[in-house]
VMD Tcl script that draws the C-alpha trace (Angstrom):
set ca {
  {-28.61 39.04 127.70}
  {-31.26 38.25 130.17}
  {-33.50 41.01 131.38}
  {-31.88 43.60 129.13}
  {-28.78 43.86 131.25}
  {-25.85 45.48 129.58}
  {-22.27 44.55 130.52}
  {-19.46 46.96 129.62}
  {-16.43 45.53 127.73}
  {-13.72 43.98 129.86}
  {-10.74 46.28 130.28}
  {-7.23 44.89 130.03}
  {-4.56 45.81 132.51}
  {-2.42 48.80 131.39}
  {0.81 46.81 131.56}
  {-0.31 44.66 128.56}
  {-0.19 47.73 126.32}
  {3.23 48.66 127.66}
  {4.45 45.11 127.07}
  {3.23 45.27 123.46}
  {5.06 48.56 122.89}
  {8.21 47.12 124.45}
  {8.12 44.09 122.15}
  {7.56 46.35 119.13}
  {10.52 48.53 120.19}
  {12.73 45.44 120.55}
  {11.84 44.28 117.03}
  {12.65 47.71 115.59}
  {15.93 47.82 117.55}
  {16.86 44.37 116.22}
  {16.36 45.47 112.61}
  {18.38 48.63 113.17}
  {21.18 46.53 114.68}
  {21.14 44.06 111.75}
  {21.32 46.77 109.10}
  {23.92 48.83 110.95}
  {26.23 45.89 111.68}
  {26.22 44.43 108.16}
  {26.76 47.53 106.05}
  {30.07 48.25 104.34}
  {32.83 49.69 106.48}
  {33.73 53.35 106.11}
  {37.24 52.74 107.39}
  {39.73 53.63 104.64}
  {42.28 51.00 103.60}
  {45.67 51.29 105.29}
  {48.09 53.76 103.81}
  {50.59 52.36 101.33}
  {52.87 55.36 101.22}
  {55.64 54.10 103.50}
  {57.40 50.81 102.80}
  {57.94 48.41 105.65}
  {61.21 48.43 107.53}
  {63.18 45.26 107.36}
  {65.40 43.50 104.84}
  {66.72 45.49 101.90}
  {64.93 45.60 98.57}
  {67.67 43.56 96.92}
  {67.44 40.85 99.59}
  {63.68 40.57 99.27}
  {63.85 40.53 95.46}
  {66.55 37.83 95.48}
  {64.56 35.65 97.89}
  {61.38 35.82 95.80}
  {63.24 35.15 92.55}
  {64.66 32.05 94.24}
  {61.16 31.00 95.35}
  {59.88 31.41 91.79}
  {62.80 29.30 90.58}
  {61.98 26.64 93.19}
  {58.40 26.59 91.93}
  {59.66 26.15 88.35}
  {61.98 23.32 89.41}
  {59.23 21.57 91.37}
  {56.97 21.71 88.32}
  {59.75 20.45 86.06}
  {60.34 17.50 88.44}
  {56.63 16.71 88.48}
  {56.26 17.50 92.18}
  {53.69 20.24 91.58}
  {50.60 20.14 89.38}
  {50.28 22.79 86.66}
  {47.26 24.39 88.32}
  {49.11 24.59 91.63}
  {51.97 26.45 89.95}
  {49.59 29.28 89.03}
  {48.26 29.40 92.60}
  {51.79 29.44 94.03}
  {52.90 32.18 91.67}
  {49.89 34.29 92.63}
  {50.66 33.86 96.32}
  {54.36 34.60 95.78}
  {53.61 37.81 93.89}
  {51.09 38.94 96.49}
  {53.41 38.25 99.42}
  {56.31 39.92 97.60}
  {54.30 43.13 97.17}
  {53.02 42.86 100.74}
  {56.54 42.54 102.08}
  {57.86 45.37 99.91}
  {55.00 47.83 100.38}
  {53.73 46.98 103.85}
  {50.14 46.65 102.65}
  {48.16 43.45 103.07}
  {47.61 42.04 99.58}
  {47.53 38.28 100.16}
  {43.89 38.22 101.25}
  {42.55 40.69 98.68}
  {40.36 39.45 95.86}
  {41.20 40.40 92.29}
  {38.46 43.04 92.37}
  {39.95 44.54 95.53}
  {43.46 44.40 94.05}
  {42.26 46.40 91.07}
  {41.20 49.24 93.40}
  {44.72 49.57 94.81}
  {47.68 51.40 93.32}
  {49.38 48.07 92.59}
  {48.41 47.86 88.91}
  {51.29 45.56 87.83}
  {50.35 43.11 90.58}
  {46.64 43.11 89.77}
  {47.37 42.68 86.04}
  {49.73 39.77 86.71}
  {47.29 38.07 89.08}
  {44.51 38.53 86.51}
  {46.65 36.76 83.91}
  {47.38 33.92 86.38}
  {43.68 33.32 87.18}
  {42.79 31.44 83.97}
  {45.63 28.99 84.53}
  {44.50 28.42 88.09}
  {40.77 28.19 87.50}
  {39.89 27.65 83.82}
  {39.58 24.05 82.60}
  {40.58 24.95 79.01}
  {43.47 27.36 79.56}
  {46.01 27.33 76.73}
  {48.89 29.27 78.31}
  {52.13 27.75 79.51}
  {53.74 27.56 82.92}
  {57.00 28.90 81.48}
  {55.23 32.07 80.34}
  {53.62 32.51 83.77}
  {56.96 32.05 85.51}
  {58.61 34.57 83.20}
  {55.85 37.07 83.95}
  {56.20 36.51 87.70}
  {59.94 37.11 87.42}
  {59.29 40.29 85.44}
  {56.94 41.63 88.10}
  {59.44 40.94 90.87}
  {62.44 42.41 89.00}
  {60.61 45.51 87.77}
  {58.80 46.36 91.03}
  {59.59 49.90 92.23}
}
mol new
graphics top color blue
foreach p $ca { graphics top sphere $p radius 0.5 }
foreach p [lrange $ca 0 end-1] q [lrange $ca 1 end] { graphics top cylinder $p $q radius 0.2 }
display resetview
C-alpha cells in the first residue's frame, strides 16, 4: 500500500446473498421432496369384505379345477417343465382367490400375502416356492397339484 493508503473491502451486490439463500432453499426443498415421495404409503389395502359380483362360486371353482387339470395334463405330456408347473399353479391359485374375493393377489409378494387374511393361499404359495425356485427341491408335481386342488375346493 503506497503512501499508507487504506482501501476498504469491496462490497458485493445484495442480490448475490439472496441468490445464495434461494439456492440453499431449493436444495432443502429437493431433499424434502425426495424423502416425502419415497416413503411408504399410508393408504390402507382395499377392503376384502365383499366378494366380487360375477359368475357363481361353483362356476369359478369348476373353471379353476379344469385349469389345474390342464396344467397336470400338459406336464404329463411333457409340454410344460416341472418348474413352470409350480409357477402356473401359484398364478392359478392367486387369480382364483382374486376372482373369488375381489382383492388383487396376483401381484403380491409372499410377504405381502402373509399380511392378508388369505392364510390358506399364502401357505399354499409358500409350499410352491421351493419347487419354483430351489435347485434341489425334492417334492413332486402330483403333490403340488393335489394341494392346489384342495385350496380351490376348500375355499370359503
